[in-house]
C-alpha positions as CSV (number, residue, x, y, z in Angstrom):
1,X,89.9,104.2,100.8
2,X,93.3,105.0,99.3
3,X,96.3,107.3,99.9
4,X,95.2,111.0,99.1
5,X,98.3,112.7,99.6
6,X,102.3,112.3,99.9
7,X,103.7,114.9,102.3
8,X,107.3,116.0,101.2
9,X,109.5,118.3,103.5
10,X,111.7,120.4,101.1
11,X,114.0,123.3,101.7
12,X,112.9,125.5,98.8
13,X,109.2,125.6,97.7
14,X,109.6,127.2,94.2
15,X,112.4,124.7,93.4
16,X,110.4,121.6,94.2
17,X,107.4,123.0,92.4
18,X,109.6,123.3,89.6
19,X,111.0,119.9,89.6
20,X,107.9,118.0,90.2
21,X,105.9,120.1,87.6
22,X,109.0,119.5,84.7
23,X,110.0,115.8,85.3
24,X,106.8,114.4,86.8
25,X,104.1,116.4,84.9
26,X,102.4,117.7,88.3
27,X,99.8,120.4,88.1
28,X,100.0,123.4,90.7
29,X,96.8,123.6,92.9
30,X,98.3,126.1,95.2
31,X,101.6,127.5,95.8
32,X,102.5,129.4,98.8
33,X,105.7,130.9,100.5
34,X,105.8,127.7,102.8
35,X,103.8,125.4,101.2
36,X,102.6,123.9,98.0
37,X,99.9,121.4,96.8
38,X,100.5,119.6,93.3
39,X,98.0,117.3,91.6
40,X,99.4,114.0,90.4
41,X,96.4,112.6,89.0
42,X,95.4,109.7,91.8
43,X,96.6,111.8,94.9
44,X,98.1,115.2,95.6
45,X,101.6,115.9,96.4
46,X,102.0,118.1,99.3
47,X,105.3,120.3,99.7
48,X,106.0,121.8,103.2
49,X,108.7,124.0,103.8
50,X,111.3,123.0,106.6
51,X,115.0,124.3,107.4
52,X,117.7,121.9,106.1
53,X,118.6,119.2,108.6
54,X,120.6,116.0,108.8
55,X,118.3,112.9,107.6
56,X,118.6,109.4,109.2
57,X,116.9,107.9,106.2
58,X,119.4,106.0,104.2
59,X,119.2,104.5,100.4
60,X,119.3,100.8,101.6
61,X,116.1,98.8,101.1
62,X,117.1,96.8,104.6
63,X,116.1,99.9,106.5
64,X,112.5,99.3,107.4
65,X,110.1,101.9,106.5
66,X,109.7,104.4,103.5
67,X,111.8,103.2,100.5
68,X,110.2,105.4,97.8
69,X,107.3,107.1,95.9
70,X,106.3,105.4,92.6
71,X,104.6,107.0,89.5
72,X,103.4,105.3,86.2
73,X,104.6,106.8,83.1
74,X,104.1,106.2,79.3
75,X,107.5,107.8,78.2
76,X,110.2,106.6,80.3
77,X,113.2,107.3,78.0
78,X,111.8,110.9,77.3
79,X,111.7,111.6,80.7
80,X,115.0,109.8,81.7
81,X,116.6,112.0,78.8
82,X,115.4,115.2,80.5
83,X,116.5,114.4,84.1
84,X,120.1,113.5,82.7
85,X,120.2,117.0,80.8
86,X,119.3,118.6,84.2
87,X,121.8,116.3,86.2
88,X,119.3,115.1,88.4
89,X,121.1,112.4,90.4
90,X,120.0,108.6,89.9
91,X,120.0,105.5,92.0
92,X,119.3,103.3,89.1
93,X,119.5,103.7,85.6
94,X,116.5,102.3,83.7
95,X,116.3,98.6,83.5
96,X,114.0,96.0,82.4
97,X,112.7,94.5,85.8
98,X,110.9,91.6,86.9
99,X,107.2,91.9,86.0
100,X,107.9,93.0,82.4
101,X,108.3,96.6,83.1
102,X,110.7,99.2,82.7
103,X,112.1,101.0,85.7
104,X,114.4,103.8,87.0
105,X,114.9,105.4,90.3
106,X,116.3,109.1,90.9
107,X,115.9,111.9,93.7
108,X,114.2,114.9,94.1
109,X,116.3,118.1,95.3
110,X,115.7,117.0,99.1
111,X,116.8,113.5,98.7
112,X,113.4,111.9,98.4
113,X,113.6,108.6,96.0
114,X,111.2,108.4,93.3
115,X,110.7,105.7,90.9
116,X,109.2,105.8,87.2
117,X,107.4,102.5,86.3
118,X,106.6,102.1,82.6
119,X,104.1,99.4,81.4
120,X,101.5,97.1,83.3
121,X,103.3,94.7,85.7
122,X,102.9,91.2,84.6
123,X,102.8,89.4,88.0
124,X,104.1,86.1,89.2
125,X,101.4,85.7,92.0
126,X,97.7,87.1,91.8
127,X,95.8,87.0,94.9
128,X,92.9,89.3,93.8
129,X,92.2,89.4,90.2
130,X,89.5,91.9,90.5
131,X,92.2,94.4,92.1
132,X,94.9,93.7,89.2
133,X,91.8,94.1,86.6
134,X,91.0,97.7,88.3
135,X,94.9,98.1,88.5
136,X,95.5,97.6,84.9
137,X,91.9,99.2,84.1
138,X,93.7,102.7,84.8
139,X,95.7,102.3,81.5
140,X,98.4,104.2,80.0
141,X,98.8,107.6,81.7
142,X,98.4,110.7,79.8
143,X,101.0,112.2,82.2
144,X,102.5,110.7,85.2
145,X,100.3,109.3,87.5
146,X,101.0,108.6,91.4
147,X,101.0,104.8,91.9
148,X,102.8,103.7,94.9
149,X,104.7,104.1,98.3
150,X,107.1,101.4,98.8
151,X,108.1,100.0,102.6
152,X,110.2,97.3,103.5
153,X,108.6,95.5,106.7
154,X,109.7,92.6,108.9
155,X,106.5,90.6,108.7
156,X,104.2,90.6,105.7
157,X,101.3,89.2,107.8
158,X,101.4,92.2,110.4
159,X,101.6,94.4,107.4
160,X,98.5,93.1,105.9
161,X,96.6,93.0,109.3
162,X,97.7,96.7,110.0
163,X,96.8,98.2,106.5
164,X,93.9,95.9,106.1
165,X,92.1,98.3,108.6
166,X,92.3,100.9,106.0
167,X,91.0,98.7,103.2
168,X,94.1,97.6,101.6
169,X,94.0,93.9,100.7
170,X,96.8,91.8,99.1
171,X,96.7,92.0,95.5
172,X,99.8,90.4,93.9
173,X,103.3,89.6,94.3
174,X,106.8,89.5,92.1
175,X,109.6,87.0,93.2
176,X,113.1,88.3,92.8
177,X,115.0,84.9,92.2
178,X,118.5,86.4,91.5
179,X,118.4,88.4,95.3
180,X,120.3,86.0,97.4
181,X,118.6,87.9,100.5
182,X,115.3,86.4,99.7
183,X,113.9,89.6,98.4
184,X,110.1,89.3,97.7
185,X,107.8,92.1,96.7
186,X,103.9,92.1,97.5
187,X,101.2,94.5,96.6
188,X,98.6,95.8,98.7
189,X,95.7,97.8,97.0
190,X,92.8,99.9,98.0
191,X,91.0,102.5,95.4
192,X,94.0,103.6,93.1
193,X,96.9,103.4,95.1
194,X,99.2,100.6,96.1
195,X,101.5,99.7,98.8
196,X,104.7,98.1,97.3
197,X,105.7,95.8,100.6
198,X,109.4,94.6,100.6
199,X,110.6,91.7,102.7
200,X,114.0,90.1,103.0
201,X,113.8,86.6,104.5
202,X,117.7,86.0,104.7
203,X,118.9,89.6,105.8
204,X,119.2,91.8,108.9
205,X,117.1,94.8,108.8
206,X,117.5,98.2,110.6
207,X,114.9,100.4,112.4
208,X,114.6,104.0,111.4
209,X,113.6,106.6,114.1
210,X,110.8,108.8,112.9
211,X,112.0,112.2,111.8
212,X,109.2,114.7,111.0
213,X,111.3,118.0,110.5
214,X,114.1,116.7,108.2
215,X,113.9,117.2,104.3
216,X,112.5,114.4,102.6
217,X,109.5,112.2,102.4
218,X,107.1,112.9,105.5
219,X,104.2,111.0,105.5
220,X,101.5,109.0,103.4
221,X,97.9,110.5,104.2
222,X,95.1,107.7,103.9
223,X,91.7,108.0,104.1
224,X,89.8,106.6,107.0
225,X,90.7,106.1,110.6
226,X,93.9,105.3,112.4
227,X,94.2,101.5,112.6
228,X,94.4,100.1,115.9
229,X,98.0,99.5,117.0
230,X,99.1,102.9,115.1
231,X,101.4,104.9,117.2
232,X,101.1,108.6,117.2
233,X,104.5,110.3,117.1
234,X,104.0,113.8,116.3
235,X,101.7,116.5,114.7
236,X,102.6,118.6,111.5
237,X,100.6,120.9,109.2
238,X,97.5,120.0,111.3
239,X,97.9,116.4,110.8
240,X,98.4,113.6,113.6
241,X,101.2,111.7,112.5
242,X,101.6,108.0,113.2
243,X,104.2,104.9,112.4
244,X,102.7,101.5,111.6
245,X,104.9,98.5,113.1
246,X,108.0,99.1,110.9
247,X,108.2,103.0,111.1
248,X,106.2,104.1,108.0
249,X,105.1,107.5,108.9
250,X,101.4,108.5,108.0
251,X,98.2,110.3,108.7
252,X,94.9,109.0,108.4
253,X,92.0,111.5,107.7
254,X,88.4,111.2,107.2
255,X,86.8,112.3,104.1
């Protein structure tokens, strides 16, 4: 089981297809007036047209639920140069991060936060060596490869139990010793996709109300059946949409 698709609401299909193709190397599977499907190697990016509306998502990792979509790349500096030339807004310029990787964060045209990661992560904690070996075994991507969805949660154990029903197991962890909020990152893995889980032991967190018609990230679509405890919040594009205990919107479909 794994993430099969990332669903993103956009206000201009052609603009978003161009953005993801130019800057993230996606390849078009289908493009229509109100939807597009893009190949991102290990999953698809599903773009859906919506009217402009105000989003309640904020770029604050203390807001529980969705945080960003991450891609592995081999050429971070070259891609950043092209993003700068196109005046794409950045949240974080490239840095050398914990785990001996280089990362950067920027926004797509409708405000979805995206991350590029260059290099294999050198985890501080390894809980499942086979999963780490599988992760590293994917190698250096020839074009950007979908890697993960990041989520802030209140309780790692609750999150492990919930996504364990979809086959995700705790793979590894990274400490953030310079962050006074008690920030830790843990990685759950299934198939070729990862859930990057943020916890903050010494900071208050806010709850986001689900939005399914606003521009930006809509949902992660998993293989499988809906976990016990999944709360159905809406239906969109033929998919039942659920939220996990921390508000991450997702769909679950059987192969």
